[in-house]
Each structure stands twice: as structure tokens, then as C-alpha cells.
C-alpha positions, 0 to 999 in steps of 0.5 A: 427439505434440505436437499441438493437443488439446481441452485445449490448445484450453482452456487458451489460452482459460483465459489469456484468462480469466485475464487478463480478456481474455473478461470485458473484453469484455462492456464493449468496444466492440472483437468479439472474436470469431470468434476465431482459436486456435492451432493445430499439426497434423501433419507431411506426414511425419506425415500418411503414417506416422501416418495412423491417429493423424491419424484420432484426432486428427481425432476428437478435434476434431471432438467439440468442438461449440463450434469451428468447424474450417477445413478444408484437403485433403492426398492420402494416397499410399495412401487418396487425398485426405483433409483435415485441420484447418487453423485452430480457431475460437471463434465467441462467447462462450456457446461460449468460455465453455462450453469452460472451464465459465466461463458462471455466472461471466460471467452474474454479471459481466453482473448487475455491469455492469447494476447499476453501468451503472443507478447508477455509470456512471463506474465501467464504465472500472473494471469493463473494467480489472479484471474478475477484481476485481469478481468477487471483490467480487460479495457487497459490489458493491451495498453498495459502490455505495450507498457511492459513492452516498452519497458523491457525493450530499453531497461531503466530508461532514465527519463520522466514518466512523461516521455513514456510515448505510447499510444492510449499510454499517459503518465497518469494511466501508468500512475494509476496503475502502479501496484499491477505494473509493479508485479507485472515489471518483476515477472518481465525484467530482467533481474539487473532493471529492477533495484530491488532496494526500491520498495512500494508504490512511492518508490515505482520510477526509482525501483524500474530506472525512471526519474522522479521529481526531486524532493523538496527542502525548505529551510530559513537563514537565521543570521543576517550576516550568512548571504546565501543570496548573492545580490539579496539585501543586507541582512536579509534571512530568506526562505529557500527552497531547493531540490535535495541534491542541491541541498545535499551540495550546499557547503554554509559555515553552519554551526546549528541546524534547527527543525520544527513541524509547524510552519508558522514556527519556522517562520517566527524562529528566533535568530541564531548566529550561524543557523538555520531552520528546517521545515519538518518532513514528518516522517520520513527523512530521506531527502535530507540524508544525502546531506552529509554536512549535516553530520557536523552541525549540532542540531535539534528537533522541535516536535509536538510533544505527543507519541506522534512527535516522539516516534517522528524524533526516533525516526530522525535519529536514525539518520542523524544520531546526534539528534537533541529534542528542543522543547520536548520535555515534561517541563514545558509540558507542565507549564503548558497544561491550560494548552493540552489536546488531545491526540488521534491514533497514539503510537504504542510501540517502543522507540529505541532511540530516546534518550532517558528523559524522552522515554519516561515522557515517552511512556507517561503519554503512551499509558495514559499517566499523565492524562488520556491521549495527552497532546501539547502541540509545538505552536501553543508554546509560548513565545517566551517560553521558546526564545528563552530555550533558544537563546539558552542553546545560542549562548 
């Protein structure tokens, strides 16, 4: 039997719940009720041939006190005039919630509405759009509202998250809810309290004027004649880590800067006059870009010979267009065939900042023309080969 019974009516209402429609209607001015539910009943033939089954179906529907049935008259060839359900209506929210067992959840949602309307009415539209997400946050709701209220009273406070002093709120709580807080703060704060250029969870602090831990840049001196640390032994080659602002403020008599992504290569890099080597950042060069003194240095980037290595080089050139690649050429690749490996998840998009030779090698790697998912990691290149390439640059 394919006729609509109690279970099918409840399924229709549960779908409305799962889509947030029922809870949304508690905030929406448009009236959802009375709500007509889809009803499939017996055909004329079934009415004539299966009348006892029809009577059972009617009894099942009429047993639901939370629905209103509209009827239509039919004539039975034996029993005469009869009536069967033509449509089924749910007249109010309470009836709908009772049918699917969601009255308690709806009551909690109404409490969220009241609290939000009282403390942050600008967030009511978020509540209407994401009611089920709101219910999941019920236990943290008051604390989240408190964070929004605190920043609303102190826009762009210029302090660390740890310094926000609210009962039950700590930095980990805010960090773990950055996604929803960002959506709320964008609605609740004035436009001049938001730096719209800072997007994404990683830029949460910058977007709302909170301090963030400074990115660190690590480098080694490659010239014993460079005395960067007063009091250090003569000829020392210090391994130094600075915050990005301090690195940007350096004023060094440098001619060259090398960048490598591998720590062993970083530590063992050959000596070069008036040079330093940076421990690479992979994707992401914002911190380095603050150091505009790098514009007057020759920069050599040494990454893996694979599609990601060239993609990082391409991104680095978006910050420093004059970067040259080091040991990322076809001759180096072919000379180390015995040490080839396999790259996972190759980069497939075009890289517009590669030169002609780099682009040709990248295309061969991306299109698997030399070998499938070919990769030569930088630490596998012979050290003699490295010294020869660096000596050629230095001389």
C-alpha cells in the first residue's frame, strides 16, 4: 500500500525540521501555518475493491489528534455514500512539534531568541538562517554573546585574546569558535572595527584588531665576517630566529639571500660571502614580504623538484619578483635519477611566474612525461653538486 500514513506525515515534518524551516518560522514574519501536507490516498478502483483497507487507512489518519483532515464525498457501489480524506493540515507549530517530538528543542531555541534579542539583536538574522547550528551551540551561547558584547564595547582593542577577561571565557574557547564568532562579529560590529582585507580563520585576530603572535623567521649567517651578534666569538655563524618585525628592521650588508625548505640543507649550507640562508616557509611569504631590504638582495630559492616546489617558487615571486631558482633544473633532476621519488597530490594549475625553462620542466612533471608523479627531494641531491652550484653563484 502506497497511501500516506502517520509515518509518512511525520517524515514530511522531519524534513522541514532538518532544513531548519520550522525553527526559522519562529523568527520569520511569514506564517508557515496552517501547513498542508502531501497526501496520497486510494484510487477509485482501490476504493471499490479494497474498502476494508481504506477504512483502516482512514482510522489511522483520524487517530492523529494533531492534524486536521479535509474530506471528500464518494459513492460506494455497495455501501453507498462515504467520505475519504482529501487533504491533511497541521494548523499550528505546537502540533507539528508534537508529531515529531521536538517541543523541547523548540523551547530551547525560543530561549536563544529571547537572549539574542535582549543582548545582540543584530544576530537575529544569523539565528534565523542557521537555527540548527544555534541549537548545537546552546551550551556556549551566553559566553559567545558575551565575547561579541565585549568587542562591541571595545572595538579593535589591540590586546591578545588571553587578555579578554570574561567569566568562563578563555583564549582557547574563542579560538575554537572563531568561525561562528567571525560571522557574528561581522554583523554586530561597526564597519570601521573590521579590517575586511583580513579573511579566514587564521586572520581572525587581525580582522578584529586583536594582537597575534608574531611569525618567526629563522636564518643562518654564511659569512664569518658578518658580525651580527655583539660579543659572539669571531668567525661564528649564528643560527638566529627573529620575529617578522625585527627581521624586517634589519640593516645588513648583504648581497645574497638563499632560501631552502629542508632543515638539514639549511644547517649544512656552504659558506658564501655577504650572504645568509633562510629556513623556508613553504606556502606563505607574508612575513618575509615586510622586509623590503630583501628587494636589494639577490634571492635564490631552493625547493624540491616537483610540482609543489615550483608552485612555492611561483608564490614567492608574487612577493619578490626577482627570485632565482637554485638546483631546480632539468640537469639536476636527470643527474639524480636513482634518487627519484613520488609526489602525492600534484599541483595541476598553471604557474604564471615561472621562466621558460622552469615552466617547461614543471609542465613535464605535471603531465607525467618523464615519470609518474615524479619528485626529487632537495636533500637527495649530492652535496658536491650543491657546493658546485653555490660556488658558481658566489664567484
